[in-house]
N, C-alpha and C positions, 0 to 999 in steps of 0.2 A: 504494500500500500504506500502510495506517495505521501509526502508531507502535506500537500494540499488536501488530498483525500482525507487523511487522518484528522486534519484541522476541521474540516467541514463536519465530519461525523461527530467528533468530540464536542464541538460547539453546540450542535443540536442536542446531543444526549445530556450534556451537563446542564444546559438551560432547561430542558424538558423535566429533568429530575428535580431541579432546584425551584422552578417557578411554575406551578400548575397553571394551565391555560385559563381556568375560570376562577383565579384568585379574586377575592372580593374585599372591598372596603365597605363597611357598613355604617349607617347613620344610627341615630338614637332609636329608630324603630326597627333596627336590624335589617335594613334594606340597602342593598348596594346602590350607590349613586355615582355614575360616571360624571365627572366634571366636564362641562362643555368646553372643549379645547380647540375644536377645529370645525371647518365646514368643507364641503367638496366644491371644486371649481364649478361644476355644472349646476350646483344648487342655487346660485345667485344669477339673476338675469343680468346680462352684460350687453353693453352697446357693441354693435358689430364692428365699430372702429377699433376695438381692442385688438383685432386681428389684422389691422392694416399692415403691420410689420410682423408677419407670422412667426419669425424666429427670434423675436425680441426676448431677452432673458430678464425676468423679474425676480429671479431667485434671491438676489442680494438686496432688493429694494422693497419687496412685498407691495408693489405699486397698486395691485388690485385687491388689497385687503386680505392677502394670504396670511396664515398664522405663522409668522417667522419665529415667534417665541417657542411654539411647539416643536418646530423643526430643529431649532438650536438645542432644545432639551433632548430630543431624540438623537441628535448628532453627538452630543457629549456622552450619552448612554452607549452608543455604538463604540465610541472610542474607548470607554472604560471596559466594556465586555471584551473587545478585541485584545487589549493589552493584558487583561487578566488571563485569557486563554493562551496568549503567546507566552506569558510568564510560566504558566503551568506546563506547557509543552517543553519549555527549556529545561525543566526539571526531570523530564522523562528520558529514558535511555535513547541514544541515537538510533539504535537498531529498530526502534518502534516508530520514531518520528521522521527518520531520514534527515534530521537537521544536524548539520555538522557542528561538532564541538571541538574547540581548540583554545589555545591561549591567545588567539588573535583578538585584539580589541574590537568590541562590537561595532563601534562607530567606524573603524577602519574597514571592517567586513561589509558594513552597509555601503560605504563609499565604493568599494570594489565591485559589489553586486550592481549598484546603480550604473557605474561606468561600463560594466560589462554587458549591459542590456540595452534595449530589450532583445530577447532571443526567441527563436521558434522552439517552444518546449516540447517534450515527449511524454507528457502526462497522458494517461489513458483517456479514451473518448468520454467516458462518464464524468471525469473530473473537469475537463475543459468545456464540455458542451452541455452538461446537466448541472453539475455542482456550482460552477461559477455563474451561469445565468440565474440560478436560484438565488444566490446572494446578491446579485445585481438587482433582482426583483425585490428583495428585502429592502435594500437601500432606496429603491424607487418608491416603495410604498410609504416610507417615512415622509417624503415630500408630498406625495399624492394625497395622503390623509391629512396633511397640513394645509390643504386648500389650494395647492399649486396645480396648474394645468399639466398635461402629459409632457410637453416639451421641457418645462422646468424640472419636472421630476426625473426625466432622463438625464438632463445636465447634472443634477445632483448625484444621481447614480454613477455617472462617469467620473465626477470629481472624487467621490468617496472610493470607488474601486481603484482608481488610478493613484491618487496621492495619499490616501489613508492606508490602503492595503498593498497594492503592487509596489509602489515606491516608498511605502512607509513600513508597516509592521512586517510584511513578508520579505522585504528587501534585506532584513537582518539575517535571513536564512537562505534565500534563493534569489537568483537573478530574475528581474521582471520579465514577464512573458508577453510576447506579441499577441498571441491569441486572447489571453486574458484581458489585455487592455481594450480589445475591441468587442469580444464576445460577451464579457461580463455585463457591460451597460446596454449593449444593443439587444441581445436576446433577453437580458434582464428586463428591458422595457416591455417586451412581449409577455413574458411570464408575469411580471409585476402587475400589469393592467388586468390580465386574466385573474390573478389571485385577488386583486382589489375588488373585482366584481363578484368572484366566487364567494368571498367572505360574506358579502351582503346577501347573496342567494341562500347561503346556509343559515344565516341568522334569521332571515325572513321566513325560512322554513321551520323555525322553532329551535335552531341550534343543533339539530341531529343530522347524522349521515347514516343512511341505510337503517334508519329507525333507532340508532344508538346515540345517546347523549354523550357517552364517553368518547366514542369515535368522532362525534362532532367537535368536542372540545379539543381533541388531539389534532384534528384536521385544521381547526381554526388557528391553533398554535403554529403549525408548520407553514400555514399560508403567510403568517406575519409574526415570526418569533420575537422581533424587537418590540413590537407593541405589546405582545403578551408578557414578555419579561418585565416591561415597564409597569404594567398593571400588577404583576406579582410583587415587585419591589415595593410599590406603593402600599400593597396589602401588608407586607411584612413589617414595614416601618410604621404604618398606621396613619400616614398622611401622604398627600401628593408631593413627591419630590421629582417626579418625571411626568411631563405632560404626555399622557398616553391616552389611548382609546379614541373614540369617535363621538362627535356631537350628536349623532343619530341614535346612540345606544341609551336606552332608558330602562330603569327598573321602577315599577310602581306597585302600590298596594290596591287591591280591589276587594271591596266588602262583599262577603259571601252571604247567602240567605240564612245561614245558621249563626251569623254573627262573627265568624272567623275572618281574619285578614289574610288574603292570599297574595303572595308575592309573584308578580308577573314580569316577564322580560318583554320589552317592546323595542322594535327597530323601526324608526320612522323614516320613510323615504320621501323627501320633500322636493323632488325634482319636478320641473314644469312639463309633465307628460299629461296630455289631455287637459282637462279644466283645472286640475290641481287641487280643488277644494270641493267638499260636499255642499249640499244646499244650505246646511246650517252654518257654513263658513269654516268648519273644522278641516284640518289638513287630512287629505285622503291618504291612506296607507296602501301603497301599491304592492302588488305581488309579482311585478315584472322587474327585470334587472337592466334592460336596455336603457342607456342614457343617451339622449339626443343632445347634440352640441353643434354650434357653428364653427368651432375651432377647426381650422384647416389642417392642423398638425396633430396627428395621432400616430399610433404604432403601425398604421397602414403604410408609413413611409419605409418600414423595414422590409428589405427584400433578401430572400435566400435563394441561391441557385445551385444546380448540379448539372454536370454534363461531361463531355469528353473532348479530347483535343489531340492534335498531332504535334508532337514536340520535335523541334529541329535544332538540337544543340550545335554549337560551333565545334569544329574539329579539336579545339583546345581542350574540350572536355573528354575527348577520347572515347566517345560513345556514339552508337548509331542513333538515327532518328526512329521514332515509333509513337504508338498511341498510348494515351494514359487518361486518367480522370482529372477533373477540376471542379472546384466549388468556390462560391463566394458568398460573403455576407456584407450587406451594404445598406446605406440610407439613400433613398430616392427623394432628395429634397424638393424637387419639382420636376416637371416634364423636361426641363432644360438641363438640370445638373444632378448628378449622383456621385457617391463615393463608396468604394467597397474594398474589402480585404479579400484578395484572391489567392487561392492555393491550388497548385497542380502537382501531380506526381505520376511518374511512369517508370516501368521496369524496362530499361534499355540494355542492349547488348554491348559489351566492351569490344572495341574495334579489333583488338588482337586476340584476346583469350575467348571471346564470344560468351563469356559468362554474363549473367544478368547483373546490372548495376541499377541501384535506386537513384533516380534523378528527380529533384524537387525544385520548385520555385514558389515563392510567395511575394506578393507586392501589395502596396496600398495605392489604389488607382482612383483617378477622378475621370468622369465621363461628361462630355458636353454634347447635347443632342440637338439635331436640326429638325425642322418641320414638326414642331412639337404638337400641333393639333391633328396630325395624321397618326394612323395606327402604325405605319412603317416609318421608322425614324433612324436615319443614319446618325452615327455619333463618332466623336474623336475621343481617344483615351490617352492619358498620360499618368505615369506613376513611377514608383521606385520600390526596390526590395532586394531580395537575394536569391541566387540559385545555389544548390548544394548537391554534392554527390555522396552517396553512401551514408547519409545522415551524419557526416563527419564535419564538424565545425572548421577543421583545418582545410577542408576541400569546399569552401564556399566563396562566393564572390558577390559583392554589392553591384547592383545593376539599376539602370534607369530604363524605362520602356515607353514607347509610343505606339499608337496603332489606330485602326479604324474599325468600325463595326456597324451592324444593323440590329435594331431593336424592333420587334413586331408585337404589338399589344393584342392579345387574344381576348382579354376581359379585364376588368379592374384589378383582378388578383393574379392573372396569369399572363406571361409573355415569353417569347422566344428571343434569344440573342445569339449572334455569331460575331466573332471578331478575329482580326489578325493583329498580333503584337510582336514588335521586335525589341529584344532586350540587349542593351549594350553594357559591357563590363570594361571599365578602364583598367582594372587590375590584370585581366587576361587578354585585353584587346580582342574580346570575343563578341560575336553577333549571333544571338540565339533567336529563333522564331517559334511562335506558338499560334496555331490556328485552332480555335475552339468553338463549340456550340453548346448551349445550355438552356435549361428551362428555368424561368424565374418565377418565384412565388412571392406575392406581397401579402402580408398579414392583414387582418381586420377588413376594413372596407377598401383596402388597396389604393389604387390611384384615385384619389378623391378630388378635392377642390384645386390642389396645386398643379 
């Protein structure tokens, strides 16, 4: 098990055992009362002019009434939890954590790791593409539940995963990872928004999953452990020291016919779906989860693609040309511009021995599209990255690449792409070619307003 995997599992297990998902603070009547600490972005009617600059960041200004105090409280909590877990890991045997231990000064080791990265890591698939997106989604929800729109929540997740974790806590033990820098916040956006809505769905359904309250509590914890831990700490201490929870969660007493007082849990959804109020003017409690918004930026800008390509390495690599697979993860900011992290891999034959050689390349690319109102859109691409042979860091070369391609829109969610890219390495004085075709999937509503 890698260090990253162990940390993810340990953090979840320690927190789950220490802070039950349904820990409660009680008032004088013995009823749990969530303090109202936040609202959701979609809950408040906003003038359409708010979206005139769709990628404007209000994360540091709370210009639209977002709950910056709650987010700051959550951020401090995340920092404390992470440092606590890191300290605990440092006490465990290296054979268990894979964290190197030596007499090297920790600050010097951090500097060396930061200077040595970022690198393309070799963690298993589940760590890079399930574990890291999960925690990216946890960061995302801290901002989303504090009243920020999706774009600001994504930016927050990016800042936390990059500077707090990759270049912060984890850099004391490992070199920052290229995949983690991109995958954690980008796929974390997709997971985080799903978990954000799934939590409401479970609560509106009575807090049970498959008819089980215990399973419901456990599921709610894992959907957002940071919020659950905050409520647990408040319960242990007996007062609110962490702004946690949601403004829509209420506990109330209802008088029963036999004179007893029944404690009931209520989750009020106050979004402007339909008329919004009953005839008597009271807020209607909706049993649906879809939220309508005029915000043009949502997780539909995230695109994931898979395909194949024909690799044509320069003779300097000493391998034949051949077919391989490729994938990309990117943000389609508009019909005019996108950016993506691309990865390609092929098993090519050595020119002399004819044995199979693993050839890889990865790059961060930007695309500029023409004829944006048409389904068929030519585009130009430009980027930089590295190519590598035999997964050996000593056999890699930094490259810049340029190319052209075609993007064909099948639907708001699906598209086809094909492109040709030429990679230039100053180190090897090499010119590599890659011709690829892929299927692109856009999450959510896909290609929306932008």
